C-alpha positions in Angstrom: -5.0 -56.7 -31.4 -6.4 -58.7 -28.4 -7.4 -62.3 -28.8 -10.9 -63.1 -27.6 -12.6 -66.3 -26.5 -14.5 -68.2 -29.1 -17.7 -67.6 -27.1 -17.5 -63.8 -27.6 -19.7 -62.8 -30.5 -19.8 -59.8 -32.8 -23.2 -58.9 -31.2 -21.7 -59.0 -27.7 -18.9 -56.6 -28.8 -21.4 -54.3 -30.5 -23.5 -54.1 -27.4 -20.4 -53.4 -25.2 -19.3 -50.6 -27.6 -22.8 -49.0 -27.3 -22.6 -49.1 -23.5 -19.2 -47.4 -23.6 -20.5 -44.7 -26.0 -23.4 -44.0 -23.6 -21.1 -43.8 -20.6 -18.3 -41.6 -21.7 -17.1 -39.7 -24.7 -14.1 -41.5 -26.2 -12.9 -40.6 -29.7 -11.3 -44.1 -30.2 -14.4 -46.2 -29.6 -15.5 -45.8 -33.2 -12.2 -47.3 -34.4 -12.8 -50.7 -32.6 -13.0 -53.6 -34.9 -14.1 -57.2 -34.2 -12.9 -59.6 -36.8 -11.5 -63.0 -37.3 -8.0 -63.5 -38.6 -6.4 -66.6 -39.8 -2.7 -66.5 -39.4 0.1 -69.0 -39.2 1.8 -70.2 -36.0 2.4 -67.6 -33.3 4.2 -67.4 -30.0 3.0 -65.8 -26.7 5.9 -65.1 -24.4 5.9 -63.9 -20.8 8.8 -62.0 -19.3 9.4 -63.1 -15.7 11.4 -60.8 -13.4 12.5 -57.2 -13.4 13.8 -55.7 -16.7 16.5 -54.1 -14.7 18.0 -57.6 -14.1 18.6 -58.2 -17.8 22.2 -58.0 -19.1 23.1 -55.5 -21.8 23.4 -56.9 -25.2 
């Protein structure tokens, strides 16, 4: 799942998928969905720094 800008339309995604299909064979292209979802609150978190610096839990 990847969030898209509100300005991206279903028609734009359909056109992009067709371009990809014409460029290269990819078995996963046909499984791409473009849909709106209404969910509750969510959190987006960014890890800063190396994972090696984290302490063991």
